[in-house]
C-alpha distance (Angstrom), angle and dihedral (degrees) to the residues before:
residue distance angle dihedral
M1 . . .
M2 3.77 . .
R3 3.74 115.9 .
V4 3.78 121.0 -123.9
L5 3.78 117.4 -116.9
T6 3.77 119.7 -124.6
P7 3.80 115.4 -124.5
E8 3.80 88.9 -106.4
E9 3.81 92.4 53.0
A10 3.80 91.5 47.5
A11 3.81 91.3 48.8
A12 3.81 91.3 49.2
A13 3.82 91.2 50.6
I14 3.82 91.6 48.8
I15 3.80 93.5 47.7
S16 3.80 90.4 48.0
G17 3.80 90.5 50.6
V18 3.80 92.6 48.9
R19 3.80 91.5 49.5
R20 3.81 90.0 51.9
N21 3.83 90.8 46.2
K22 3.83 92.4 -119.1
Y23 3.79 119.8 173.5
E24 3.83 91.7 -151.0
V25 3.77 132.2 25.9
I26 3.79 113.4 -157.1
A27 3.78 116.6 -175.5
P28 3.01 143.6 -156.4
F29 3.78 103.7 38.2
M30 3.81 93.3 -118.6
L31 3.79 89.2 62.8
R32 3.81 89.5 57.1
I33 3.79 88.5 58.0
V34 3.81 90.4 52.0
F35 3.82 90.8 50.3
M36 3.80 91.9 50.3
L37 3.80 92.0 46.3
N38 3.80 89.5 50.6
R39 3.79 91.7 49.7
F40 3.80 93.1 57.3
F41 3.82 102.8 25.2
P42 3.82 109.2 26.1
S43 3.80 96.9 163.1
I44 3.81 93.0 51.2
T45 3.80 91.1 47.1
R46 3.80 91.1 48.9
R47 3.81 90.6 52.6
I48 3.81 92.7 47.9
M49 3.79 93.3 47.6
K50 3.80 92.2 46.7
S51 3.80 92.0 52.6
R52 3.84 90.7 46.5
N53 3.80 91.5 50.1
E54 3.80 92.3 48.9
S55 3.80 92.0 50.3
V56 3.81 91.5 49.0
A57 3.81 92.6 46.5
S58 3.80 92.1 50.8
A59 3.81 92.1 52.9
S60 3.79 100.9 77.1
P61 3.81 115.0 -163.2
F62 3.81 89.9 -150.9
P63 3.79 122.0 72.4
E64 3.76 118.6 -124.6
P65 3.80 115.8 -105.4
N66 3.79 110.5 -90.0
G67 3.78 94.3 -130.5
S68 3.78 94.9 -80.4
N69 3.77 117.8 140.1
T70 3.79 106.0 -97.5
S71 3.82 95.5 171.0
N72 3.83 90.8 88.7
N73 3.77 91.1 57.2
P74 3.84 107.8 110.4
Q75 3.80 89.8 -150.5
N76 3.78 91.9 58.9
E77 3.81 104.8 113.0
S78 3.79 92.9 -146.7
N79 3.81 89.2 68.9
F80 3.79 93.0 61.0
S81 3.79 118.2 89.5
C-alpha cells in the first residue's frame, strides 16, 4: 500500500519541483512507478488499481452495529427530516 504524505512532505516535494522548474510533481516515489506503469500498460494498471480499490472498500474501518437499537440515537442521520 502506498503511504500517505504528511503536509510537510508534500510541501517539500512541491517546493523542490518548483525550484527545478518541473511541470508535474509526483510524490511519493511509489506513485511515480504507478504513473510509469500506466503510461506503458494502461489496461494492466487499471486492473491492478480496480482490485486495490475493491479490497480497500471492502475493509470498513467502522465495526458493524452489534444488533443494538441505533434508531434512538439522536446523531443517527435517518432520524432527521
